[in-house]
N, C-alpha and C positions, 0 to 999 in steps of 0.2 A: 074415171079418172081421165082428164083430158090435158093436152099438151100443145102449145101454140108457139113454141120456140123453135127457130129455125135451125139453130145448132147448139145443143146444149152442151157438147164437149169442147166446143170453141177450138175447132182444129183447121187452121186456114189452109192447109194442103189437103183436105178432104173434099169430095165430091159430094153435091147435094142434088136431090132428085125431087121434084114436088110431085107429090101424089094427091090424088082425091079420095077420101076415105070412103066407106059405105053411107048409107043414108043416116046411120046413128051418129055420124060426124057432121051432118047438117052440110054446110057450105064452106067449112073451114078447110083450108089447104094447110098441108104439114109438111115441111122440108125434111127429108130422110137422108141420113148418111149411107153412102154405099162402101165405104172405105173406113174402117175402124182399127187397122193394124195398129198397135201401140209400140211403145219401146220393149226392149228386152226385160223380161221379169227379173226382180232383185233376187239374188241368191240369200236365202234365208231358211231358217229351220221352221217347220210347223209347229206351233204351240201345243197341238193337240195329239193324240195316240198315233201311233205308225198304222200303215196298212188300212187306212179308212176307206171302207167300201161305198164311195160316193162318186158321182160324177164330176164333182167340183168341190173342194173343200174350202169352207169358209170360215175363217177365224175373226171372231169381233173381240176388240179390247173391251175390258170391264167398264172404262169410263164412257166410250162411245155407246155401249149398249145401256148404261144408265140414262145418258142423254137421250136415246130414242124412246125409252120406255116413259121418261118423264115427258117428252113432247107429244106423245101419244095419248097419255093420260090428262093432258091439259084440256081436252075438249072431247066429251063424250057424247055431243049431239052432232057434231060436223066433221068431215074427213080434214085430216091434216097430210102435209107432204114434206119432202125433204130429198136430199143426195147423200149418198154414202161416200166417205172420204178414205182412201187408203192407198195401198199399192198392191200391185200384181207380182207375187213372188213364187220362187220355184225352190224346191228341195230334191232330194234324190229320188222321192215318188211323184214328182210332177209339178203341176202349177196349182197355185191355191191363192185366195184372195185374203189379203190382211185389212180389216176394217179399221181404222185408227180414229175417226171422229165422224160427226154428221154436220151438214148444215141446213138449217131449218129453211122451209120455202114460207117465210112468214108474208110475203106479199101475194101468194097464191089466192086464187078465187076459190073459196071454200063453200061447200054445200053439204047436206045431210047425206047424200048417196054419190057425189062426186067431188073433186077438186082439180082445179087447173092451174098448171104451170104458166103463168103468163111471161111477157118478156120483161116486165119489170121484175118478177121472181127470178129468172134467170141473170139478168144483170147484177141483181143483189147476191146470188149465189157465187158467180165468178170473181165479183169483187172481193167477197169474204174469203174465197179460195186463195185469191192472189196475195191478199194481205196476211192471213193467219196460217194458211197451209200452202206455202210456196213449193214444198217438196212433195206434196201429194197430188193426188189426182181424183177425178170422180170415177168410182167401180161401180156404181150402182145407184138405185133410187128407192125411195120406201114411201108408203102411204098407209093410212089405216082404214078399217072398216069397223066403225063402232056399232057393235051389237048384231051384226049380220054375217058373221064368220069371216075366214081368211082364204076364201077361193077368189083367184084372180078373175075379173071379169074380161070380156072380150075386147073392151077398150084398154084394159091394163095389158093385156097380151100383146095388142097392137103396138103400144108405146115400147114395150119391152124388145120387141122384134126389130122396131124400125129405128128407135132412137138409142137404144142401148145393145146393139146388136153384138157387140165383143163376146168371145166365149168366156171372158173372166169378168163380164158385167152382170149383175143380178138384179133381181127386183124383189123387194120384201114387203109383204102386208102382214099388219098385225091387228088384233082387236083388243082395244084397251079395256074391254069390259071382262074378257075371259083370259087375257093374256096370251092367247094361241098366235103362233107365227107360221108363215108359210113363205117359202123362199122358191123361185123359179130362175133358170139359167137359159142360156142359148147353147142348143147342140146341133150337129151336123142332121141329126133326125128331127129336129123340132125344139120346141120349149118343153122344158122338162123341170118337175117339182124335185127339190131336194129332200130327203126324209130326214135330215141333221145337219146341224152346224156346231160351232163351238165358241164359248163365250170365256174369254181368260183361260183357254185349255180344257174346259169342261163341255161335255157335249150336252147339247140340248136338242129336244125332238121338233121336228117341223111337221105340220099337218100337210097332208097329201089327201087331197078330196078324190072320193071313190068315183063320182060320176064323171068325172074329168078323165076319161080314160085315155084319151088321144094324147094327151101331154103329161099323164102321171106315169109312174114307174111300177103301177100295179096291173097285172095281166088280166086279160079280158076274161079268163075263166074264173077270177076269184069271185067268191060268194061273200056275201056281208059278214057271215060267222066268221070266216077265214080271215076277212080284214080286221074284224074285231081281235081275232087271236093275234094277227101279225102286229097290230098296235099294241097289245098287251106284251108282247114279247119285246117290241122295241123299247117300250117304257122301261121294262125290265133290265134290258140291256143298257139303257142310259142310266139308270140307277146303279147298276153294277160297276160300270166304268167310273161314275163319280165315287162311289164307295172306295175302288181300286186307287182312283187317284187322291182321295182323302187320306187313305193309308199309306201311299207313297209319300205324301206331304208330311204325314206325322213321322213317319221313319227319317225322313231328311231332316226334320226338325230334332229328333232325338239324337241323330248321328251329329249334327252340328253342336247341340248341348254338349254332348260327350267329349267332342274335339276342344270346345271351348273350356269346359272343366280340366281336360288333361293338359291343355296350354297354361292355364293358371297355376295347375299344381307344377308343372315344371319350372314355370317362371319363380315360383316361390321357392322350390329346392334350389334353384340358381342363386337367387337372393340371399337365401342362408348360407349356401357355400362362399358366396362373394363376401358376404358379412364375417363368417368365420376366419376367412382368409385376411380380410382386412384388420380384425381384432388381433390376429397372430403378429402382423407384422408392426401394427400400433402400439401395442402394449408388451414391447420387449423389456425383460428384466434388466434392470442396471443396478450396478454393484453399489454398496455404500460409499458416500463420499465423507472423507475426514474433515470436521469442521475444526476441531481444535484438540490439544494434546496437553494433559496435565501431569506433573510428576509427584507420585506420592511416596514419602519415604517409608520404608518397611525395615524393621529390626530384625536381623537374621543372625542368631548367635549374639556375638559381641560386635557385630558389623551392622552398620545401616546402609540399606540398599535403595536407590531411589527407582520406583516402579513406575513407567509412563503408561497413563491411561489416556486413549484416544476417544473422543466424542466424535460420532459419525451421523450423518444423515441418510436414511435409506426410504425412499417411498415405497411402500410395500403395495404391490398390485392388488385390486379388488379381488381377483380371483385367489391370488395366493393368500392373502388376507382371510378369506373366507375359509380356505382349506386349514389355515393355522388355526382359526377360531374353532373348527369342527373337531381337530386334534385335540385342542385344549379341553373341549367338552367332553370328548371321549375318554380323555385320561382322567377328568375329574370323575365321570361315572364310573370309571373302573376302579380308581380309590375309594369311592365311597361303597362300592360293592364289596371291596377286599376288607374295608373296616367293619363292614355289617358281618361278614362271614366271620372275621377274628373274634367279633363280640359275641357272635352266637356260640363259637367254639369255646371261648372262655367260660361264657355261662354253662356250657355242658359239663366242662371240667369241674367247675365249682359245685355242681350238684353231684357227681358222681362219687367223691369221697364219703359224703354222709350216708349214701345208700350204702357203701359197702361196710362202714363202721357198723351201721344198724344191723346188717345181715350177719356180721361176726358177732355181736352181741347175743342175738338171739341164739346162735348156735352154742354159745358158751352156757347160756342159762337152761338148756334142756338137761333133764335128770333121767338117766337110763336106769330103770329098775330090773334087778334079775329076778327070775320066777322062783317061787317057794313051794317045798312039797311038805305033804302031812303025812 
């Protein structure tokens, strides 16, 4: 990885010092920033779990991660590069980096084993940053190692140390063939690898090369078997954290669903009560209204009396009409039942006298014979 930009962060008030690298940089001169103190971190809650045991927490938004993966997989033959755009944030547990987007280094000079940030590349990056992300800043850079692992080279570490020296500036390398990711940061003790980072709040493992002991977090006494066990434990912890987060999301969804159902039920009850009150006031019973009066003569004894008959109009409410219809049906059923019972009783009474007469006739026709003696 090569970089020939004089000032990638484009800070006018920062000092620049020109250094000549080792022989592997040929005769190229690189301007290095010596002052990278940025603005005060934004106050924001970390989207991942609490008490994350890492030197620097890195949170990548889902869309930014998808764009990075897509860019990396566009070329499996040559390296590609770009910068990470976001904010340096802070919560109760300290500083963390929030990556909201990426800007591709489309104008970079690409090859199978290296990629170079040219002046044109940086000009394009800063134009895109000012146009599309005016509220964000460069918090790091990334590039790919297609097919040969995710260990940072000496050139990569030089670029990170000199061009991105801030404690909240990171370097990310990924292998598009395996999907492995490695992240390194600047610390007072030197450059260190991070064992994990978070994408949309979910923990993701980072590859920490074993042989790079001077910048890794693995102790010098660790053996290969112990490293393998540590990797297995790390993957298990990652999967367990993802499972716990999935369960928490499911519980939150169920809680929200129950709240929604409860709200719908309460609204339905309130609507029912409101409709009942409305019907009670809207359908008040009105007394009958007299339309006309007729006089009818009636003979009472030897006198004729005029009887007044009034014709009234009464709009019977539907509820009362239904009650009256139901009462009429009940009365009709009761009358039919009483008529059936009376008919059955009458039929029994008609049959009983015939039985009595036949029994008395049989009694009268019996002949009682007295015993005889010889």
